[in-house]
Structures are given as C-alpha cells and as structure tokens.
N, C-alpha and C positions, 0 to 999 in steps of 0.2 A: 976182693972185698976183703974182710977179717977172717974170712973160714970158717964163722959161725954157722952151725946145719940149720938154724931157724931164720937166716938172713938170706935173702936172693942177690944176686948180682947189683941191683940197685941198693942194696942194705935196708929193704925194705921187710916187714917180718912175713915169713912165709910157713904152709902148714910142711911138716917134714913126717915122711913115711917111717913108721916104727914098727910095723910088722915084720915077722920073719928073725928079729935079732936076737941072739944069743943072751939067756938070763945071765945078770952079773951081779956079783954083793956090790953094794957102795956102804960106804961110812961116811957120816959127816959130824964134826965137832965144833962145837960154838963157846965161845968164851966172853964172858962180859965183866964189869967192873962196877960197883955199886960206892960211892963215896958218901958217908953219914957222920954224923955226930957221935961220939963213945956214948952218950947218953941214950939214943936210939937204940943202938945194937943192943944195948942191957935190956931195953924195953922189950925187944922183939925175942930176945934168949930167955928172958923170963916168962913169955907169953902174957905179959901185963896191958896189951894195947888194947884200947878201950871197943876196938872195931873187931877184936879176934884174934885168930892166929894167922899173922902176915906171912910166914912161911908156906902153911897150907894153901893160901889164896895164890901165892905165887908158883907154887906147884900145880895146880890148877889150871891158872893161865898160861904156863908153857905146855900143858897137854894139850888144851883147846887149840893152842896156836900151831902146836907140831901138827894136829890134825887137820887143819886148813891150808897147810903148805901149797897144796895142788891150787887152792883157790886165790892165794897170795901171791906166789910166785908165776909169773906169766910164761907160758909155754911148758909149764911142767908136765911131765907124762903123768896119768893118771892111771 
C-alpha cells in the first residue's frame, strides 16, 4: 500500500504500537496569509476595533487550537 504506519494492507485505518519507542524532538512550522483592506489593518494596529483587541483574540484562538491538535488530527499520539 502506501507504507503509512496507520494503514493496513487493505488501506484501512488501524492501531499501531507506540510503546517502547525512543523519545524524539519534533518541530512543526505553519505559515499563513491574510488579505485585507489597508483601512482594516490601520484599525487593527490602532486598537480601534469596536469588538476589542483583534490580535489578542487571534492569539487566544491559536493557542486553543494548538492545545486541541490531538483531538482535531486523526491518529495523533497523545
């Protein structure tokens, strides 16, 4: 098949043995792009949005999403 450890010979998802493996360090990097009008960026930078600090809200959302990665990504090791 594809050689992925979470798929059996028939291509079906299956459990894998994760015991007894060496500890490794992993690094993940993400990148994104946001398009907006210059006026919107100026409003965010000035902190003048009526609903509050847009960047603080985005940071909180990012942190909450990172904490739930094991729930959101199938077959993630906990």
